[in-house]
Structures are given as structure tokens and as C-alpha cells.
C-alpha positions in Angstrom: -19.3 9.6 9.8 -19.1 12.2 12.5 -16.0 13.9 13.9 -15.3 11.1 16.4 -15.3 8.5 13.7 -12.8 10.6 11.7 -10.6 11.2 14.7 -10.6 7.4 15.4 -9.7 6.6 11.8 -6.9 9.2 11.8 -5.4 7.6 14.9 -5.6 3.9 14.0 -4.2 4.4 10.5 -0.7 5.0 12.0 -0.6 3.6 15.5 -2.6 0.8 17.1 -1.9 -0.2 20.7 -0.1 -3.6 21.0 -1.7 -4.5 24.3 -4.2 -7.1 25.5 -7.1 -4.7 25.4 -6.3 -2.1 22.7 -9.8 -0.6 22.5 -9.6 0.4 26.2 -6.5 2.4 25.4 -8.1 4.1 22.3 -11.2 4.8 24.4 -9.2 6.5 27.1 -7.5 8.7 24.4 -10.9 9.9 23.2 -12.5 10.1 26.6 -15.2 7.5 25.8 -15.8 3.8 26.5 -14.4 0.8 24.7 -17.9 -0.3 23.8 -18.4 2.9 21.8 -15.1 2.6 20.1 -15.8 -1.1 19.1 -19.3 -0.2 18.0 -18.1 2.6 15.8 -15.3 0.6 14.3 -17.6 -2.3 13.5 -20.0 0.1 11.8 -17.1 1.6 9.8 -16.1 -1.9 8.8 -19.6 -2.9 7.8 -20.0 0.3 5.7 -16.8 -0.5 3.8 -14.8 2.4 5.1 -12.4 0.3 7.2 -10.9 -2.3 4.9 -8.6 -4.1 7.3 -6.9 -4.0 10.6 -3.7 -6.0 10.6 0.1 -6.1 10.5 1.5 -4.4 7.4 4.7 -6.2 6.2 7.6 -5.1 4.0 7.4 -7.2 0.9 11.1 -7.1 0.2 12.2 -7.8 3.8 10.2 -11.1 3.6 12.2 -12.1 0.5 9.5 -11.4 -2.0 10.4 -9.7 -5.4 7.9 -7.2 -6.7 7.4 -4.6 -9.4 5.1 -2.0 -10.7 4.0 -3.0 -14.2 2.6 -0.6 -16.8 0.8 -2.0 -19.8 -0.7 -0.5 -22.9 -3.9 -2.4 -23.7 -6.3 -2.1 -26.6 -9.4 -0.3 -25.2 -11.9 -3.0 -26.1 -9.7 -5.6 -24.3 -8.9 -3.6 -21.2 -11.6 -5.1 -18.9 -10.9 -8.6 -19.9 -7.2 -8.3 -19.5 -7.6 -6.6 -16.2 -9.9 -9.3 -14.9 -7.5 -12.1 -15.9 -4.5 -10.3 -14.3 -6.6 -9.9 -11.1 -6.6 -13.7 -10.8 -2.9 -13.8 -10.0 -2.5 -14.0 -6.2 0.6 -11.8 -6.4 -1.4 -8.9 -7.9 -2.5 -6.6 -5.1 -3.3 -3.3 -6.9 -4.6 -2.9 -10.4 -5.8 0.4 -11.9 -6.8 2.0 -15.1 -5.0 5.3 -15.5 -5.6 8.1 -18.0 -2.5 7.6 -20.2 -1.2 5.6 -23.2 -0.1 3.1 -20.6 -3.6 2.5 -19.4 -3.2 -0.4 -17.0 -1.0 -0.3 -13.9 -0.6 -3.1 -11.4 1.8 -4.4 -8.8 3.0 -8.0 -8.9 4.9 -9.7 -6.1 6.3 -13.3 -6.1 7.6 -15.3 -3.2 11.3 -16.3 -2.6 12.4 -18.8 -5.3 10.0 -17.5 -7.9 11.1 -15.5 -10.9 9.2 -12.2 -11.4 9.7 -12.0 -15.2 8.5 -15.7 -15.6 5.3 -14.8 -13.7 4.8 -11.6 -15.8 5.3 -13.5 -19.0 2.3 -15.8 -18.2 0.1 -12.8 -19.2 1.5 -12.9 -22.7 -1.3 -15.3 -23.8 -3.8 -12.5 -23.3 -5.1 -10.7 -26.4 -4.9 -6.9 -26.5 -1.6 -6.2 -24.7 0.6 -4.0 -27.0 3.3 -2.9 -24.6 4.6 -4.0 -21.2 7.0 -2.0 -19.0 8.4 -3.4 -15.8 9.1 -0.6 -13.3 10.7 -2.2 -10.2 11.8 -0.1 -7.2 15.4 1.1 -7.5 15.2 3.2 -4.4 12.4 3.3 -1.8 12.0 6.7 -0.3 8.7 6.2 1.5 5.7 3.9 1.8 2.8 4.4 4.2 -0.7 5.7 3.4 -2.3 8.0 6.0 -5.4 9.8 4.8 -6.1 13.1 6.6 -9.7 12.5 7.8 -10.1 15.7 9.9 -10.0 18.8 7.7 -9.0 21.0 10.5 -5.9 18.9 11.2 -4.6 18.7 7.7 -0.8 19.0 7.4 0.8 21.9 5.7 2.1 20.9 2.2 5.8 20.9 3.2 8.6 18.3 3.7 8.2 18.1 7.5 8.1 14.3 8.2 11.2 12.5 9.6 12.1 9.1 8.3 11.5 6.2 10.7 14.8 4.8 12.0 15.1 1.0 11.6 17.9 -1.4 12.5 19.8 -2.7 9.5 19.5 -6.5 10.2 19.6 -9.3 7.6 16.4 -11.2 7.9 15.8 -14.6 6.4 12.4 -15.9 7.5 12.3 -19.2 9.3 9.3 -21.5 9.3 8.4 -19.9 12.7 8.6 -16.4 11.2 6.4 -17.5 8.3 3.8 -18.8 10.7 3.8 -15.5 12.5 3.4 -13.6 9.3 0.5 -15.8 8.1 -1.2 -15.2 11.4 -0.6 -11.4 11.8 -1.6 -10.6 8.2 -5.2 -11.7 9.0 -7.9 -9.1 9.5 -8.2 -8.6 13.2 -11.6 -9.0 15.0 -12.9 -6.0 16.8 -13.4 -7.6 20.2 -12.2 -6.9 23.7 -9.1 -9.0 23.5 -8.3 -9.4 19.8 -4.8 -10.7 20.0 -5.6 -13.8 22.1 -6.6 -15.9 19.1 -3.4 -15.2 17.2 -1.3 -16.0 20.3 -3.2 -19.2 20.9 -2.9 -20.2 17.2 0.9 -19.7 17.5 1.1 -21.5 20.9 2.7 -18.5 22.6 1.7 -15.9 25.2 0.3 -12.5 24.3 3.5 -10.9 25.7 5.6 -13.1 23.4 3.4 -12.1 20.5 3.8 -8.3 21.3 7.5 -8.7 21.8 7.9 -10.4 18.4 5.7 -7.7 16.7 7.8 -4.9 18.2 11.0 -6.7 17.1 9.7 -7.1 13.5 8.9 -3.4 13.5 12.3 -2.4 14.8 14.0 -4.2 11.9 11.5 -3.0 9.3 9.9 -6.4 8.6 6.6 -5.2 9.9 6.1 -1.6 8.9 3.3 -1.1 11.4 0.1 -2.7 12.8 -2.7 -0.4 11.6 -5.9 0.2 9.8 -6.2 0.3 6.0 -9.1 2.5 4.7 -10.9 2.3 1.4 -9.9 5.7 -0.2 -12.9 6.2 -2.4 -15.5 5.4 0.3 -14.1 8.2 2.5 -14.1 10.7 -0.4 -10.5 10.5 -1.6 -11.4 9.9 -5.3 -8.6 11.9 -6.9 -5.7 9.4 -6.3 -2.8 10.8 -8.3 0.5 9.2 -9.2 2.8 12.1 -9.8 5.7 11.0 -12.0 8.8 13.3 -12.1 11.6 13.5 -14.6 14.5 14.2 -12.2 18.2 14.7 -13.3 20.3 11.7 -12.3 22.4 13.6 -9.8 19.3 14.9 -8.0 17.3 11.6 -7.6 18.3 10.9 -4.0 17.8 14.5 -2.9 14.4 14.9 -4.6 13.2 11.5 -3.5 14.1 12.1 0.1 12.4 15.5 0.1 9.2 14.1 -1.6 9.1 11.3 1.0 9.1 14.0 3.8 5.8 15.5 2.6 2.9 14.1 4.8 0.7 14.2 1.7 2.9 11.8 -0.2 2.1 8.2 0.7 4.5 6.4 -1.6 7.8 7.5 -3.2 10.2 5.5 -5.3 12.9 5.7 -7.9 12.0 3.4 -10.9 13.7 2.7 -14.3 13.1 4.7 -17.4 12.5 3.7 -21.1 12.7 5.6 -24.4 8.9 6.0 -24.2 8.8 6.5 -20.4 11.3 9.2 -19.1 10.0 9.6 -15.6 12.2 8.1 -12.9 10.7 9.3 -9.5 7.1 8.3 -8.6 5.0 9.8 -5.8 1.4 9.1 -4.8 -1.0 11.7 -3.4 -4.6 11.2 -2.3 -7.1 14.1 -2.7 -10.8 14.7 -2.9 -10.8 16.5 -6.2 -8.5 16.7 -9.3 -8.2 20.5 -8.7 -6.9 19.9 -5.2 -4.4 17.3 -6.6 -3.2 19.7 -9.3 -2.8 22.5 -6.7 -0.9 20.1 -4.4 1.4 18.9 -7.1 2.2 22.5 -8.1 2.9 23.3 -4.5 5.3 20.4 -4.2 6.9 21.2 -7.5 7.7 24.7 -6.3 9.6 23.2 -3.4 11.5 20.5 -5.1 12.3 22.5 -8.3 11.6 19.7 -10.9 9.9 21.2 -14.0 8.9 18.0 -15.9 6.1 16.0 -14.3 2.7 14.5 -14.9 -0.2 13.4 -12.8 -1.8 10.0 -13.7 -5.1 9.6 -12.0 -6.7 6.2 -11.4 -9.9 6.3 -13.3 -11.0 2.7 -12.4 -9.9 0.4 -9.6 -9.9 -3.2 -10.8 -8.3 -4.7 -7.7 -7.0 -3.5 -4.4 -6.1 -6.0 -1.8 -3.2 -7.2 0.3 -0.7 -9.9 -0.9 -1.1 -13.0 1.3 2.4 -13.9 2.3 3.7 -17.5 2.5 0.4 -18.9 1.3 1.1 -21.4 -1.5 -0.6 -20.5 -4.8 0.3 -21.7 -8.3 -1.0 -19.6 -11.1 -1.8 -20.4 -14.7 -3.9 -18.7 -17.3 -3.7 -21.3 -20.1 -6.4 -23.6 -18.7 -9.1 -21.0 -18.8 -8.2 -19.0 -21.9 -8.5 -19.9 -25.5 -6.0 -18.0 -27.6 -7.1 -17.3 -31.2 
């Protein structure tokens, strides 16, 4: 990747023009041609750097229930358990982390499904010794943006403002579900990429853009943007910093952590006797040393003494949940329990 590739990736991770010919707009910004932009983006996709270009939806706004799950797995069973958990269509992220709880994954289920019932389906797997459900109690931030251009890296300070969204109750209709199914698809890198979606929905492009902007204004769609593969672009030290925050400071600390540009996700989650950490924040760095230095820098500004960094040592699964696509899941048929 050269500097222009990195500049393009920086741009499209956060904003993507919702217009008929978006690559013309991007080309104008970088004083080049749409053909060069498309050529470079297709090359980035083929090389595996650019994972997907699509709408990014808010799981909870769509009526889905989700949770982070931590498991302690016997080491010799870890790969098998992880591979079986990966089969669940509601599992989007699944990592080995360096800790007693060595498998961490997210599980989301559609409206009308029970999260605990789905999680209990994994009980037939051998080697699971502990399970801890860690649902979101407060969401402070969600939104990955990897700083691709070293010279433009943000200062490690709580400088970001939270995006304002309208507080509107949203219950998806069949029409909304059709929109979501269409907009979550990976977009083709062609001159007029939104035409296909508009045609499939039997509406005009203007109506499509209007609906997308409405979804964004009420927080149903977080944004339309590119998702990168962290490891392929050098961000191999992906650290989950967990903080033990006094109860009366959780909202203050979470809000401040969410304002750091380097923090991509920040949540309050429940604690257990063997898990005292209640605020979770994700950072993405190129080395463990850089991550430790960043965590210390953040710690100096939020004044929370007790924290740990859990690095992902293996990625078993990283994908997007496909919303409103019917899938029934069962392990029993393919696993013999001894």
C-alpha cells in the first residue's frame, strides 16, 4: 500500500458518499480519477485488506439481543469448541485471548429468540469449564477506525464528541427488514453501486439515500463505511482493556474512554466473583509495547488503577451478523457426546 491507498482507507472507514456516483466524489477529494479510486479499492479488496463496504447497523436498535461471552476451555479442546461455536449464525467475533477465560465471542439473536437458550446449546460441547455472559449494560462507544496514516495519528486524549442521534422508538416493519437485508450486502466497486439495491427494493436511488440518512439520524444505521481486516494492515496487537471502575464513576469513566479516538468500543458489563472488571474498551495497535504505552497514557487521564489488557492471540471468526436472515441452529446432529 502506498500513501494514497492509506488516505483512501482512512476516509472510507468513517464516511462514504451516499450519492449515485460515490467514487467520483472520493476521486475529487484526492485530486485523481474515479477509475484510479476504483482500481485501488478493488486491489485492496482482492488483497484482503478491505473486508467489506456496506451499511453498519445497530444490533439492539433492530431488536436483536446480544452479549459478549467469556469461556474457560480446556486447552486441548479449544480449537474444537471454537470451530463448533463458529457455526452459529449469531456468532460474529470469536477470539482466543491470553487469560484463564481463553475464548471470547459475541452472540446475537433475532427478536423473539432467547439469548440464554441459544447459549445453552453449546453445553453439549466437551471441554467448557466456565461460561460468563457479559451483556452490555451501558454503551459508551462503538466504531472502529484504524489510523492508516502515521503522520495523521490522533493524540491520545479524549477529544471526540459523541454523535447526536434522535431518540425514536424503532420497530422494524417488513419493509425495513427488506432494506436491512439489502444494505448489509457487500457493495460492488462500480460507477453506480447503489442502483442494484434501489432496483431490488423497487424504489429510486433518491428514496434509498433518504431512507439511509433517516436510519442514520435515529441510530439504526451507525454509518455506511468500509470495514478493514485489522491484521492485514499491521494492527496485530488488538487489546481489550478491562477496567475495575468504582460504581459511582462508571458513567464518567466510560464517557471519557469513549472520547479517545484510539478506543473503538467501550461498554459497561456485569461483574462476577471471578471477574471484577466492569468497563471494557478496545484498542488496536501494531505492537504490544505500543498498546501497553497507550493503556498507561489513557490510565493517567482517567485515574483508574486496576486494569488488564487481554490481547487476542488467535482469531477464530470475524464476520458480520446477517440480520433478518432465517437460520435455525443445532449442534446435536453433528456432535457425539461421550
